[in-house]
C-alpha positions in Angstrom: 29.3 -29.9 -23.6 33.1 -29.4 -23.5 35.1 -27.6 -26.1 38.8 -26.9 -26.4 40.0 -23.6 -28.0 43.3 -21.8 -28.2 42.1 -19.5 -25.3 41.5 -22.6 -23.1 38.6 -24.8 -22.1 35.1 -23.6 -22.5 32.3 -25.4 -20.7 28.6 -25.0 -21.7 26.3 -26.2 -19.0 22.7 -26.6 -20.0 20.2 -27.4 -17.3 16.8 -28.8 -17.9 14.1 -26.4 -16.7 12.1 -27.5 -13.6 8.7 -28.8 -14.3 6.2 -26.0 -14.4 2.8 -26.0 -12.7 -0.1 -27.0 -14.9 -1.9 -23.9 -16.2 -5.4 -23.6 -15.0 -6.4 -22.3 -18.4 -4.7 -23.8 -21.4 -4.7 -22.3 -24.9 -6.2 -19.1 -23.6 -5.3 -17.4 -26.8 -7.8 -19.6 -28.6 -10.7 -18.5 -26.5 -12.9 -15.4 -26.8 -13.3 -13.2 -23.7 -16.7 -14.7 -22.9 -15.3 -18.3 -23.2 -12.3 -17.3 -21.1 -14.6 -16.0 -18.4 -16.7 -19.2 -18.4 -13.5 -21.3 -18.0 -12.2 -19.1 -15.3 -15.5 -19.2 -13.5 -15.6 -23.0 -13.6 -12.0 -23.3 -12.3 -12.6 -20.9 -9.4 -16.1 -21.9 -8.4 -17.5 -18.4 -9.2 -21.0 -18.0 -7.8 -23.7 -18.0 -10.6 -25.0 -14.5 -9.8 -21.5 -13.1 -10.0 -20.9 -14.9 -13.3 -24.2 -13.6 -14.7 -23.2 -10.1 -13.8 -19.8 -10.5 -15.4 -21.3 -11.9 -18.6 -23.7 -9.0 -18.8 -20.8 -6.6 -18.5 -19.0 -8.2 -21.4 -22.1 -8.4 -23.5 -22.6 -4.7 -23.1 -19.2 -4.1 -24.8 -20.4 -5.6 -28.1 -19.5 -8.5 -30.3 -15.7 -8.2 -29.9 -15.9 -10.1 -26.6 -17.4 -13.1 -28.3 -14.7 -13.2 -31.0 -11.6 -15.3 -30.8 -8.6 -12.8 -31.1 -6.1 -13.3 -33.9 -3.0 -15.2 -32.7 0.0 -16.9 -34.1 2.2 -19.7 -32.8 5.8 -18.7 -33.4 8.7 -21.1 -32.9 12.3 -19.9 -33.6 14.8 -22.5 -34.8 18.0 -20.5 -35.2 19.4 -17.2 -36.0 22.5 -16.6 -38.1 24.4 -13.3 -38.1 27.2 -12.2 -40.4 29.0 -8.9 -40.5 26.5 -7.7 -37.9 27.9 -5.7 -34.9 30.9 -7.6 -33.5 30.1 -10.7 -35.5 32.3 -10.4 -38.6 32.2 -14.1 -39.5 29.0 -16.1 -39.8 27.7 -17.3 -36.4 24.6 -19.5 -36.0 22.9 -19.6 -32.6 20.4 -22.5 -32.1 17.1 -21.6 -30.5 15.0 -24.7 -30.9 13.8 -26.4 -27.7 15.8 -24.1 -25.5 13.1 -22.6 -23.4 14.1 -19.3 -21.8 17.7 -18.5 -22.7 20.0 -16.2 -20.7 22.7 -14.8 -23.0 26.0 -14.1 -21.3 29.4 -13.3 -22.8 33.1 -12.7 -22.2 35.2 -10.1 -24.1 38.4 -12.0 -24.9 39.9 -9.0 -26.7 39.7 -6.8 -23.6 39.8 -8.6 -20.2 39.0 -5.3 -18.4 35.7 -5.0 -20.3 34.5 -8.3 -18.8 31.4 -9.0 -20.8 31.0 -5.5 -22.4 31.4 -5.7 -26.1 31.1 -9.5 -26.3 28.0 -9.2 -28.5 25.2 -10.1 -26.1 23.0 -7.1 -27.0 23.9 -7.4 -30.7 22.8 -11.0 -30.7 19.5 -10.2 -29.1 19.1 -7.1 -31.3 19.7 -9.2 -34.4 16.4 -11.0 -33.9 14.4 -7.8 -33.7 16.4 -6.2 -36.5 15.6 -9.1 -38.9 11.9 -8.7 -38.2 12.0 -4.9 -38.5 10.9 -4.7 -34.9 11.9 -1.8 -32.6 15.1 -2.6 -30.8 15.3 0.5 -28.6 18.8 1.3 -29.7 17.8 4.1 -32.1 20.5 3.2 -34.7 20.2 3.3 -38.4 20.7 0.1 -40.4 24.2 1.0 -41.6 25.3 1.3 -37.9 25.0 -2.4 -37.5 27.6 -3.3 -40.2 30.8 -4.7 -38.7 33.7 -2.2 -39.0 35.7 -4.8 -41.0 32.7 -5.8 -43.3 30.8 -4.1 -46.1 27.6 -6.0 -45.5 25.6 -7.2 -42.5 22.9 -9.9 -42.7 20.7 -11.7 -40.2 18.8 -14.9 -41.0 16.0 -16.1 -38.7 14.3 -19.5 -39.3 11.6 -21.3 -37.5 7.9 -22.1 -37.9 4.8 -19.9 -37.8 1.5 -21.8 -37.0 3.3 -25.0 -37.9 4.6 -23.8 -41.3 8.4 -23.2 -41.8 9.6 -19.7 -42.5 12.8 -17.8 -43.1 13.4 -14.1 -42.8 16.6 -12.5 -44.2 17.5 -8.9 -43.7 20.7 -7.3 -44.9 22.3 -3.9 -45.3 25.3 -3.1 -47.5 27.5 -0.1 -46.7 29.5 1.7 -49.4 31.1 5.0 -48.2 28.3 7.2 -46.9 25.5 5.3 -48.7 23.8 2.0 -47.8 21.4 -0.4 -49.4 19.0 -2.6 -47.4 17.3 -5.9 -48.3 14.5 -7.9 -46.8 13.2 -11.3 -47.9 10.4 -13.5 -46.5 9.5 -17.1 -47.2 6.7 -19.0 -45.5 5.8 -22.6 -46.2 8.1 -22.7 -49.2 6.4 -19.6 -50.7 8.3 -16.5 -51.4 6.3 -13.6 -49.9 9.0 -10.9 -50.7 7.3 -7.9 -52.4 8.8 -5.6 -54.9 8.8 -2.8 -52.4 10.4 -3.4 -49.0 7.7 -1.6 -47.1 5.1 -4.1 -48.5 7.3 -7.0 -47.2 7.5 -5.2 -43.9 3.6 -5.0 -43.8 3.5 -8.7 -44.5 5.9 -9.3 -41.7 3.8 -7.3 -39.3 0.6 -9.1 -40.4 2.0 -12.6 -40.1 4.3 -12.2 -37.1 2.9 -9.2 -35.1 6.5 -7.8 -35.1 5.6 -4.8 -33.0 5.0 -7.3 -30.1 8.3 -9.1 -30.4 10.3 -6.6 -28.3 7.9 -7.2 -25.4 7.5 -11.0 -25.8 10.7 -12.4 -27.4 13.8 -10.5 -26.3 14.5 -8.8 -23.0 17.9 -7.1 -22.5 19.4 -6.6 -19.0 18.0 -3.1 -19.0 14.5 -4.3 -20.0 14.5 -6.9 -17.2 15.7 -4.3 -14.6 13.0 -1.9 -15.8 10.4 -4.6 -15.6 11.4 -5.6 -12.0 11.4 -2.0 -10.9 8.3 -0.9 -12.7 5.2 0.1 -10.7 1.7 -1.1 -11.3 1.0 1.5 -14.0 4.1 0.6 -16.0 3.5 -3.1 -15.7 -0.1 -2.7 -16.8 1.0 -0.7 -19.7 3.4 -3.4 -20.8 0.8 -6.1 -20.2 -1.8 -4.2 -22.3 0.5 -4.3 -25.3 0.2 -8.1 -25.3 -3.3 -8.7 -23.8 -6.4 -6.7 -24.5 -6.6 -5.4 -20.9 -8.5 -2.3 -22.1 -11.6 -4.3 -22.8 -11.3 -6.1 -19.5 -11.0 -2.7 -17.8 -14.1 -1.5 -19.6 -15.9 -4.6 -18.5 -14.8 -4.0 -15.0 -16.0 -0.4 -15.1 -19.3 -1.5 -16.6 -19.8 -4.1 -13.9 -18.9 -1.5 -11.3 -21.7 0.8 -12.7 -24.1 -2.1 -12.6 -23.2 -2.9 -9.0 -23.5 0.8 -8.1 -27.0 0.9 -9.7 -28.0 -2.3 -7.9 -26.7 -1.0 -4.6 -28.6 2.3 -5.2 -31.8 0.4 -5.9 -31.2 -1.7 -2.8 -30.8 1.4 -0.7 -33.9 2.9 -2.2 -35.8 -0.3 -1.5 -34.5 -0.4 2.0 -35.6 3.3 2.5 -39.1 2.4 1.1 -39.3 -0.6 3.3 -38.3 1.5 6.3 -41.1 4.0 5.4 -43.5 1.2 5.0 -42.7 0.0 8.4 -43.2 3.5 9.9 -46.5 3.8 8.1 -47.6 0.4 9.3 -46.7 1.3 12.9 -48.9 4.5 12.6 -51.7 2.5 11.0 -51.5 -0.2 13.7 -51.6 2.5 16.4 -54.6 4.1 14.8 -56.3 0.7 14.5 -55.7 0.1 18.2 -57.2 3.6 19.0 -60.3 2.8 16.9 -60.6 -0.6 18.4 -60.5 1.0 21.9 -63.2 3.5 20.8 -65.3 0.7 19.4 -65.0 -1.2 22.6 -66.0 1.9 24.6 -68.9 2.6 22.4 -70.1 -1.1 22.6 -69.8 -0.9 26.3 -71.9 2.3 26.4 -74.4 0.8 24.1 -74.8 -2.3 26.3 -75.2 -0.1 29.4 -77.8 2.1 27.7 -79.7 -1.0 26.5 -79.6 -2.4 30.0 -80.9 0.9 31.5 -83.7 1.0 28.8 -84.7 -2.5 29.6 -84.8 -1.6 33.3 -86.9 1.5 32.6 -89.2 -0.6 30.4 -89.6 -3.1 33.2 -90.4 -0.4 35.7 -92.9 1.2 33.4 -94.6 -2.2 32.8 -94.8 -2.7 36.6 -96.3 0.7 37.0 -98.8 0.0 34.3 -99.8 -3.3 36.0 -100.1 -1.5 39.3 -102.3 1.2 37.8 -104.5 -1.4 36.2 -104.9 -3.1 39.5 -105.8 0.2 41.1 -108.3 1.0 38.4 -109.8 -2.4 38.7 -110.1 -2.0 42.5 -111.6 1.5 42.0 -114.1 0.1 39.6 -115.1 -2.5 42.1 -115.5 0.1 44.7 -117.6 2.2 42.4 -119.8 -0.8 41.5 -120.2 -1.6 45.2 -121.1 2.0 45.9 -123.6 2.1 43.0 -125.2 -1.1 44.3 -125.4 0.3 47.8 -126.9 3.5 46.6 -129.5 1.7 44.5 -130.5 -0.4 47.5 -130.9 2.7 49.6 -133.3 4.3 47.1 -135.5 1.3 47.2 
């Protein structure tokens, strides 16, 4: 777009974002941890035994891993600021269908300041301030009132889970005192409570306002801190948006299970090794016994052969003796016959 102002020509160049890669897991916020595990396993080809181990680790953590976490779909349409920070007059900034927006500025009141004081941080802070979310600036509400105004107000509109909403926060300053206001309407219903703290509780319940500083708005300092953060700081930031503690507990549980299985495997290996050693000793003893049995059998056969030979020799002697006796008897008979003949 091209605009002409007293200060000159201002060009606003809006580029269409490049096409993004298709997410491997869509609508992950609508899945329980167990369902998310199954989808991830299917997409990555996780082996069945590994999947069973991971499922067991999640089941050990209880029912919370099978429950779909609470989530909301927040779409911002626009933000209007008036009397807020450097914005004395009403300014509406469109947010619908903008994707990721980088806010830059130029201080036309002080050229030496470049973009300092142009209202970049104030515009971003206005979103968080309207939702009563921490903005990291540590200022009280009255500090946001423009120096030429008596009242500051921020109006944020959009949809929450498909229903239109509008949040209006304001603060009026009179001398040293101030008075704040907060209204909330969702789906045409006024949810503003009589006490502001109750309205704040409704905001937190419906919009998870404590997460907005880590998901909605990032200042230059936030981005630099994120880029320079180490693993611990990044995991801490991620854990505020995703339940990484439960996944970490599941990882530790799986690690204990793996350690126990490895211990049993080592024990089984030790027992198998002992069994092999005992088997070797038994086989050696069996060979010794078989050798002794063979030697005994050989000795038995030799003794049996010798006995048979002795028996044969004795039988031969008996036969020889019988023959001798028979011959002797014949001689005796002949002698007796001869003697009888002589006596006659």
